[in-house]
N, C-alpha and C positions, 0 to 999 in steps of 0.2 A: 341365341344366347346374348348377343349384343342388345337385342330389343329388351330383354328382361333386365339387363344391367342398366340401360338408359332409364327405364321406368322406375327401377329401385332407386337410382341416383336422384331422380326428380322428387320421389317421396322423401328421401333423406334430406334434401335441400329445403323442402317446404316445412319440415318439422324439426329442423335442427335447433330452432330457437326455443323449442319446448324443453330442451335439456336443462335450461336455467330456471324452469318453472318450479314452484313450491307445491306442497300438498294442497289439494283443493276439494271442497265439498265433501263427498262421501269417502274420499281417500282417508280421512281421519279415522272413521269407524272401521274401515276395512283393513287398515294398515297400522296406524299409530296406536290404537287402543285394542287391537285384536290380539288376544293372548296366544292364538295358534301360531303366531310368527316367532314367539320367543324361543330361544334355544332350550330353556328348561322345560318347555311344554312338549310332551311326547308327540312326535310327528304323526302318530296314528290318530291323534285327535281330529285331524283334518278330514278323516273318513267318517266322522260321526257328527261334525259340526257343519253349519252352513257357511256361506261366504263371509258372514259378519261375525263368526265365532260363537254363534248360538247353537245349542244342541238341536239337531234336525227334528227330533221327536217333540221338542218343546212347542207348546201351543202358540207361542209368539214368534216362532221361526218363520222366515220368508221362504223356507224350503229350497233355497238357492244352493244346491249341492254342486260346487265347482272346485273340487279338490286340486286339480292341476293348476288352476289359477292361484289358489292359496299357497300351493307348494312353490310356485314361482316367486310369490311375495316373500316367502320364508327364505328362499335362496338369496334374494336381494338383501334381506335383513341380515343374513349370515355374512354377506360380503361387506356391506356398508352401513349396517344399522338403519337409522332413519334418515339417512342422507338421500334426498329426493332425486339427485342426479342419476344415480344408478337405476332407479325404478323407471325413470323416463327414457333412459338409454335403451333398456330392454324393450319398452313399448315401441319405440321408433324402429328398433331392429326387427321386431316381429312384423310391423306394418310393411317394412321394405320386403321382407320375405313373402308376405301375402301378395303384395303387388307383383312380385316376380312370378309367383305361381299362377296368379290370375292371367298374366300375360302369356304364360306357357299354355294355359287352357285355351286361350283365344286363338293361338296360332293354327291349330288344325280346323278351327271353325271359320276363320277368315282367310287362310292361306298365307303365303309369304309376302304379301303386299304390306302397305302401310297401316292396314286396318287393325291388326293386332296391336301394333305400337300405339295407335290412337286410343284403343280400348284401355290399354295399360296406363297411359298418361291420364286419361279421364278418371280412372279409379284412383290413381295416385294423388290427384289434385282436388278431388271432390271435397268441398267444405264440410259436408255432413259427417265426415270421418273424424273431425277434430275432437269431438267428445270422447270417442273411443281411443284415440291415440294420445291426446294431451291429458285427458283425465285418466288417472291410474286405474280406477276400477273398471274402465273400459277395456283393460287388458283381457278380461274374460271374453269379450266379443272378438278381439283381434286374434287371440289364441284359438278360439273356436273357428274363426275364419281360416286360419292356417291349416288346422287338421281337416276342416271341411274340404278345402281344395286338394289336400293330399289324398283324401279318400276318393274324391271325384276323379282325380288324375289316375289313381290306381285302377279305378273301375274302367276308365277309358282304355288302359292297357289290357285289362281283362277282355274287353269287347274285341280288341284287335286280335288277341290270341285265343279266343274262345274255341273250345273243341268242336271240330266238325269233320266232315268227310275229308280224308287225305291228310289230316293233321298228324304230326308225329307224336309219339308218346311224351317226348320231352316238352313239346309245345303245349300239350294239354296240361302237364303239371305246372308249367309256367303260368298258364292262364288262371288256374285255380289258386296259385300262390298270390297273384295280383288281386284276385277277389278277396282272399283272406286278408291281405294288406288293407284293402279298402274297408272291410268290416271293422278291423282293429282301429283304423284311423277315425272311422265314424264314432266308435265308442269313445275315443280320446276327445273328439270334438264335443261330445255330449258332456264329458267330464270337465271341459273348459267352461261351457255354458249350455244350458238346456236345449236351445234351438239348434245346436250342432247336429242333433240326430236327424234333422230334416234332410241331410245330405243323402240319405238312403232313398228318399222320394225323388230328389233331384236326379240321382243316378238312374233311377228307373225311367224318368222322362228322357234323359239323355239316350239311353239304350233304345227306347221305342222311337223317338223322334229323330235323333241325329244319326244313330247307327243304322237302324232299320228303315228310317224315313217313312214311317207309317202315317196314314191319315186317319180320320175319325172312323170311317167305315172299316178300315183294316184293323184298327185297334179293337173294335167290337167283335171282330172275327178271329182275334188273336188265339183263342183257346181251341179253335176248331181245325187248325192246320198243323199237320205233323212236322213240317219243316221249322216250326217255331219252338221246338222242344228246347234247344239251347237257350233261347231267350227266356222261356218260361222258367227254366231251372235257375237262371241268374236272378230273375225277378222274385222267385220263391225264396232264395237266400236273402235278398234285401228285405222282403216283407217279414220273414221269420226272425231275422236278426233285429229288425226294428221293434217287433213285439216283445222280444226278450229284453231289449234295453229299456223299453218303456215300463214293462212289468217290474224289472229290477229297480228302476228309478222310483216307481210308486211305492214299492215295498220298503225301500231304504229310507224314505222320508216319512214313514209311519202310516202309510195308506190314508193320509188326510191332506186335503188341500190347504194352502196357507190362508191366513186371515189378514186382511188389509184394512187400514182405517179409511174413513170417508174421504179424507183429503187426498189420499193416494189415487183413488179411482172413483170420483163422485158418481159417475153413471152407474157403476156396479152396485152402488148403495141406494140407488133410486128405487122407489116402490112402484113406479109407473113403467109398464112394459113398453109403451110407445117411446118414452124418453130414453130408455136403455137402447131400444132398437135403432132409433134415429141417430143417437150419438155414436153408437158403435159402428154404424154404417158410414158415418162421416169421418171418423178418425183415420181409416186407410187413405181417404182422399187428402187429408192433411199431411200424412206421411209422404204421399206421392208428390205433393207440392213442395215439400222440403227437399226431395230428391231433384225435382225439376228446377226449383228456384230457391236455393238455400240462403236467402238474404237475411231472414229473421230466424236466429238460432237462440236457444236458451239452455241454461244448465238444468232447468226444472220446468216441466209443463203441468205439474199437478194443480190441485185446487181448482180455481176458476180461470186458469190460464186459457182454457177452451171452454166457454160456457156450454151448458147442456142444451141440446136441441129438444124442446118440449112440445112443439106442434109441427104439423106438416107444412104450415105456412112459413116456417123459418126459411129465409133466403139461402141459407147454407145447404139446404137439401138439394138445391140445384147443382151445387158442386159435387155432391154425392152421385147424382144422376149422370152428370157428365163423366165422372171418373169411371163408373161401372159400365157406362155405354162404350167408352173407348176401350176398356179392358175386354169386354165381351166381343167387340168388333175385331180386335186384334186376335183374340183366341179363335174366333170363327174363321178369320182369314188363314190362320195357320192350320186349323183342323178340318177345313172344308174337304169333303171327300171327292177331290178330283186328282187325277194322276199328276205328279209333279214333273214327269218327263213328257216330252213331245214326240209325235210320230210324223214321219213324212213318207209319202208314197214313193216307192222306187220302181223304176221301169224294168230294172234287171232282176233276175232271180237271185236270191240269197242262198249261199251254201254254207254248211257247217262242216268245218274241217278241224279235227283234233281239238274239239272244244272251243273253236274260234268261229266267229261269224265273218264271212268274207262276202263282200258285194262285188260281183263280177262286172268289171268295166266301169263301175261308179265308185267314187270314194264316199265313205260313210262319214259325214260331218259330225263333229263333236260340239257339244255346248258346254260352256263354263257355267258357273253358278248363276250367271245373269242371262243365260240363253244366247250368248254370242258365239258365232261359229268359230271353230278352231280346226284348221286343216292340218295340224301337225301329226306326226307319226304315220304319214301315208307312205306306202311302199309298193311300187308297181301297180298302182290303181287299186290296191286292196288295203283295207283297214281292219286290223284285228280288234275284236271286242271279246272280253273274257267270259261273257255270259251267253250261252247258246239260246236262251229263251228271249233274247233281245230282238229276235226276228219273228214276227207273228203275222200271219195272214197277209203276207206281201208288204208289210210295213216294217221299216227299220227304225229302231228306237235310238235316239241320240243319247249317248252315254258320256259322262264327263271323263276326261283323260288328264294326263300329266299331273300338274299340281292341283288341278281342280277336281281330280277324280274322287277325292274323299271329302270334298266340301259339301255340307248339307245344303239343301235348297233354302231359299229365302223364307218359305212358309214354315219349314221345320225349325229354322233358327228362331223365328218369332215365338213358336210354342216353347222351345227350350228356354229362351230368355224370360218369357212370362213365368215359367216354372221356377227358374232361379230367382226371380223377383218375388213371387208370391208365396211359394212353399216355406222358405225360412221365416217369412213374416207371419205365418198362420198362428204360431203360439201367442203372438202379441195382439191378436184381434179380439180376444175375449170370446171367441167362438166355442172353445172347448172348456175353458175355465177362466175365471176372472184373474187379471194380472194386477200388480201393484203399481201401475203407472198409467198415465193418460197417453203421453207421447214421450218416447225416449230416443234421442238421436242415435245413440250407440247401437240400438237394436237394428238400425238400418245398415249397419256395416256390411253384413253378408248380402241382404237383398239388393244393395246398390250395385253388386256385380251384374245382376240381371238387367238393371236399369242401364248400366254402361253398355252392355251388349245391344240393347234395343236402340240406344242413341246411335251407336256406330253402324248398326244395321240400316237404320234410316238414312244416315249420311251416305253410306255406300250406295244405297238405292238411288238417292238423288244424284249422286255423282255419275252413276251409270246412265241415268236418263238425261243428264245435262249434255246436250249435243254441242253447244257452243263453248269455246274455250273461256270466254268471259264469264259464263255461268259457273263453270268449274272453279275459276279463280275466285269468284265471289263466295262460293261455297267453302273453299279452302280458307279464305279470310275469316268467314264466320266461325269456322271450326277453331282456328287459331285464337280468335277473340274469345270464344267460350272457354278454352283452356286457360287463357290469360286471366279472365274474370274469376274463374274457379280458384286459380292459384293465388291471386291477390286476396280473395275472400278467405282462403285457408290461412294465409300468413297473418291477416288481420285478426281472424278469430283466435289464432294461437296466442296472440297478445292478450286476449281476454282471459286465457287460462294460465297466465303467468303467476297470478296470485289470487287469493279469494276476494280481495277488495275489488279488483277490476272485473272479476267474473260475476260477482253479484250485482255490481252497477250495470253491467251489460244486460242483465235479465230483468231489470225493473220494468221495462216496457211490456214484457210478456207476462211475468208473474210477479207483480209488485209486492204482494203480501209475503211470499217466500223470500224474495230478493232483499227487501228492506229488513226482514227479520234476521237473515243470515249476515247482512251487512252490519247490523247492530252488534252482533257477536264479535265481528272483526274489529269494529271501532272500539268496543269495550276492551278487548285484549290489547289494543294499541294505547289505551289510557285516555281516549277521547270520550269522556263520559257524557258530555252534553250532546255531542253528535250521535252517540250511541242511543241515548234516550230518545232523541228525535227520530232516529231510524225505527226504534221499537214502536213508537207511537204511530209512525207512518204505516207500519205493517198492520197494526191493530185497526187503523182507519179502514183498510181494505178488507180485513177479515178479523172481526172483533172477538171471535171465539177460539183463537189459536192459543191453546194452553201453554205451549212452549214459550211463546212470546210474552204472554202474561206473566209467566214465571220468571223469564229473563229480565223483564222490566222490574219486577218486584225485587229480584236479586241485586240489580244495579242500584235501586233506591235504598235497599238495606245497606249496601256497602258505602253509601253516602249519608248514612245515619238518618234517613227519612223513613223511620220505622212504621209510622202509621200508614203512609202511602204504600209502603212495601207490603204490609199486612193485607191491605185492601186488594192488591193485585194477586197475592198468593191465594186468597179466598176465591177470587174470580177464576184463577187457574184450576183450583180444586173443583169448582162448580162446572167448569168446562170439561175436565178430565178427572173423575174421582179416583183414578188409579195412579195419579202423579205423586209418587212417594216423596220426591224431593221438595215439593211444595208443602206437604205436611210437616216435613222436618224443619224447614225454615219458619213456618208458621208457629210451630211449637217453641222454637228458640226465641222468637220475638215475644211470644206470650210470657215466657219465663222472665225475660228482661223487663216486662211491664208488670210483673207480679201476679199474673193470672195463672197460678200454678195448676189449679184443678183443670182449667180449660186446656192447658198445655199437656197435662197427663192424658187427657181424653184424646187430644190430637195425636200424640205419639202412639197411643194404643190403637187408634183407628188405622194409622199407617202400618203398624205391625201386623194387623189382621188382613191387609190387602193381599190377595193371592197373586202370584206372578204369572198367571195365565194370560195368553193373548197379548203380551206386552212386547213392544218392538225391541227393547233393550233390557232383558232380564238381569244382566250383570249390574247395570246402573241402578235398577230398582232394588236389588238385594243390598247394594251398598247403602242406599238411603234407609231401607228398613233396618239394617244393622245399626246405623247411627241413631235412628229413632229409639230402638230398644236400649241402646247405651244411655241416651239422655233420659229415658224413662227410668232406667235403673238408678241413675244418678239422683234424680228427684226423689225416688223412693228411699234411697240411702240417706239423703239429707233429712228426710222426715222420720228417720229411725226405723223404717220398715225393711230391716236387713234381709229377711228371708225372701220377701218379694223382689228386692233389688237383685239378690244373687240369682233368682230364677230368671229375671230379665237378661242378666249378663250371659247366663248359660244358653238361653234361647238365641241371643245375638251371635254367640260363637257358632251355633249350629247353622244359622242362616247366612253368615258372612260369606261373600264370594272369595274366589282365589286371590284377587288383587287387593282386597281390603287389608289395611294395616291394623293388626289386632292388639298393638301394645297397650293402648288405653284400656281396652277391655280386661286384659290380663292384670294390669296394674290395679284396677278397681276391685277385681276379684281377690287379688292378693292382699290388698289393704283390709278387706273385710275379714 
């Protein structure tokens, strides 16, 4: 318990400065403008809308069904409105809980030594978690991580109490109760974020590799041995429940995959198979490097932050080869079909008494997880071992005892760590479906648990093999240095997340187009118009077809009475994205001010005819369309076309979204 408290305290200390942070980046759309958080909105809406407040069945929805996360935001809103302090406090609290549970998971894997503490500290201090903890939308990943670990821990208890020969009726019921708890927690993890459902696969790996300590050959023969019935029943429950959850998830989002823009995932939009393949193979290597060396971090990795790999001659393919080679070698090391236990010839005859193996005249030596001899628990020259099959053909098998009795072998730990690293990351690989991002640091929150296990496992192996005290001291110093570097990087990165200004400036080196564009919005809100204009132009320098930046620059110029320039950029924005309704609206307003009434009417009518399909933010689109219809009706009213004007007003009333203020519409209809 002390170990868990220490790791949680470290996590709290490292992230305490985020409590003063403001809303940043996607927080605005997920919280500040999300109608599902308002008290007057029926809470049942969160069951039908996605994470951003868009109807799940809408063609423009990202299909991110995370009702538990949205419910937590609504809880924060009910307590403190839009005060960011409370939101950040809950995020940090969840991260501390996850850190504690992860440390609890590590204890039976590494024993009572310092290794579980080291794993917990490594997880608490890893800088890649900053986006998930300091960024409020990252709560989906932290909440999913919490339920993920709860599910896995429940399953470990189920494995310990699993029904078998000699088990009491009460113990059997307790075992199935823990399994039920694991399945419920897995469903909750998926309702926090989609990747939470992968805990079912991780639990299966844990059962096969950690509990049963099987190797590749044994796994292949799993279905042909009667003694594996208990294991097979548990695995069947995991597989069946996983299929039920995935089927329900697919049905609930309308049986259709989401649509993403080219800038979200450029490789997915590429028409060349080679480009898509090489790029998708390279992205996991990039994520692995972020875990290993989190020096360069960014709030956004979309667009050309990671250029596409178009040919096999690209030098980055070498990184892909190295990454997959190391991964395969580690997997082969863990799955190779050799027995993890060792046998030694005994000169004495072994006897089986009351289910115990007794070696007459010779003590049966025990091995810990690192194959060091342990002569404990000897009594009168006899050593009890609880499995009669441990003596075969004159050979006595060394069996772990004491605190090491339940420790998995090094090979099995490698397989489980790789499973915990890779399986939760699979949904982000574009292997099964295209995702709406290139790299997202918050997606690594759960996979980083497997990374931490691998690092600690490697350090433990080096420590055991280090025979000289100086070597162990050096290893201890390097480990402490790694924790210190990670902690300092985390604290420094938290400073970037204090406000949008510092966050976007920190991302200029990685994604200059997106960073300069968002920074321009911040500077404009601060009243720094000249700096904002420069930022917009810098963004367009790196990516000239960004419709949002073209529109924002036009809006800034319009507010400064530079109407001709603004009109130019609005038309460029429409050319880049013909569905950008707000650009049509402002174009029509400028045309009216310049006396081009007919062209303005055509512009307003074109906007009104734009369907709201496949749009990222249908609420904002409907607001702009409603305004266009209102202005079109006003022009028709001024020209004496009263019937047509009234028709436009009525259509505007039908299309206006919930948040639109309808007073002007009703006033015009009343005047007529």
